[in-house]
C-alpha positions as CSV (number, residue, x, y, z in Angstrom):
1,E,-47.1,-253.3,-45.5
2,M,-48.6,-251.8,-48.7
3,L,-50.6,-249.3,-46.6
4,K,-47.5,-248.2,-44.8
5,S,-45.8,-247.6,-48.1
6,D,-48.7,-245.6,-49.4
7,Q,-48.7,-243.5,-46.2
8,K,-45.0,-242.7,-46.6
9,K,-45.5,-241.8,-50.2
10,I,-48.3,-239.4,-49.3
11,F,-46.3,-237.9,-46.4
12,Y,-43.2,-237.2,-48.7
13,E,-45.4,-235.8,-51.5
14,A,-46.9,-233.3,-49.0
15,L,-43.4,-232.4,-47.8
16,K,-42.3,-231.2,-51.3
17,E,-44.6,-228.2,-51.1
18,L,-43.5,-226.9,-47.7
19,N,-40.7,-224.7,-46.6
20,E,-37.9,-226.1,-44.4
21,R,-39.5,-225.0,-41.1
22,E,-42.8,-226.6,-42.0
23,K,-41.0,-229.8,-43.1
24,E,-39.2,-230.0,-39.8
25,I,-42.5,-229.6,-37.8
26,L,-44.2,-232.3,-39.8
27,T,-41.2,-234.6,-39.4
28,I,-41.4,-234.0,-35.6
29,Q,-45.1,-234.8,-35.6
30,H,-44.5,-237.9,-37.7
31,D,-41.8,-239.1,-35.2
32,A,-44.2,-238.5,-32.3
33,V,-46.8,-240.6,-33.9
34,A,-44.2,-243.3,-34.6
35,S,-43.1,-243.2,-30.9
36,Y,-46.8,-243.6,-29.9
37,A,-46.8,-246.9,-31.9
38,D,-43.5,-247.9,-30.3
39,V,-44.8,-247.3,-26.8
40,T,-48.0,-249.1,-27.5
41,N,-45.9,-252.1,-28.5
42,D,-43.4,-251.8,-25.6
43,R,-40.6,-250.7,-27.9
44,W,-39.3,-248.2,-25.4
45,D,-35.8,-247.8,-26.9
46,N,-37.2,-247.0,-30.3
47,A,-39.6,-244.5,-28.9
48,N,-36.8,-242.9,-26.9
49,A,-34.6,-242.6,-30.1
50,K,-37.4,-240.9,-32.1
51,L,-38.2,-238.5,-29.3
52,A,-34.5,-237.6,-28.8
53,D,-34.4,-236.8,-32.5
54,S,-37.5,-234.7,-32.2
55,E,-36.0,-232.9,-29.3
56,K,-32.9,-232.0,-31.3
57,R,-35.1,-230.8,-34.2
58,F,-37.2,-228.6,-32.0
59,S,-34.2,-227.2,-30.3
60,N,-32.8,-226.2,-33.7
61,L,-36.2,-224.6,-34.7
62,L,-36.4,-222.7,-31.4
63,N,-32.9,-221.3,-32.0
64,T,-34.0,-220.0,-35.5
65,L,-35.1,-216.4,-35.5
66,T,-38.7,-215.8,-36.6
67,D,-41.1,-212.9,-36.4
68,D,-44.0,-215.2,-35.5
69,Y,-44.0,-214.9,-31.7
70,T,-47.4,-216.7,-31.4
71,N,-45.9,-219.8,-33.1
72,Q,-42.7,-219.4,-31.1
73,A,-44.7,-219.7,-27.8
74,T,-46.5,-222.8,-29.1
75,M,-43.2,-224.3,-30.3
76,S,-41.8,-223.8,-26.8
77,Q,-44.8,-225.6,-25.3
78,C,-44.3,-228.5,-27.8
79,Y,-40.6,-228.7,-26.9
80,I,-41.6,-229.0,-23.2
81,L,-44.1,-231.7,-24.1
82,I,-41.6,-233.7,-26.1
83,N,-39.4,-233.7,-23.0
84,E,-42.3,-234.8,-20.9
85,L,-42.8,-237.7,-23.4
86,K,-39.2,-238.6,-23.0
87,K,-39.6,-238.7,-19.2
88,A,-42.6,-241.0,-19.6
89,V,-40.7,-243.3,-21.8
90,G,-37.8,-243.3,-19.3
91,L,-40.3,-244.3,-16.6
92,K,-42.0,-246.8,-19.0
93,D,-45.3,-245.2,-18.1
94,K,-47.8,-245.6,-20.9
95,E,-50.5,-243.7,-19.1
96,I,-48.5,-240.5,-18.7
97,F,-47.1,-240.9,-22.2
98,F,-50.6,-241.1,-23.7
99,I,-51.8,-238.0,-21.8
100,E,-48.7,-236.0,-22.8
101,Y,-49.0,-237.3,-26.4
102,R,-52.5,-236.0,-26.7
103,N,-51.4,-232.6,-25.3
104,L,-48.5,-232.5,-27.8
105,M,-50.7,-233.4,-30.8
106,S,-53.2,-230.6,-30.0
107,K,-50.4,-228.1,-29.9
108,M,-48.8,-229.5,-33.0
109,E,-52.1,-229.0,-34.9
110,I,-51.7,-225.3,-34.2
111,L,-48.3,-225.3,-35.8
112,V,-49.3,-227.2,-38.9
113,T,-52.5,-225.3,-39.8
């Protein structure tokens, strides 16, 4: 429990130095990691709720104008992968979820670096 508290503290300290777009991206990534833990523990409803929130956040980001078209393409790919994760959760298919999760995390790394 203490480790979880420390992780949250570090996460929120890092958020203070970022712009709003970067904060949203990190929050989405954090929710994806949390949904991974939920799926691992068969908490499908929790995972679905986190992914639904991530989908809304991504949708808002995609509708925000930006000059960075490379990032925009990667964000569109992430949005699609979030939807794929939601489908896997709906099917309660851990194997597909874990594959799509790995794909999402590799794309998210591009956005946060």
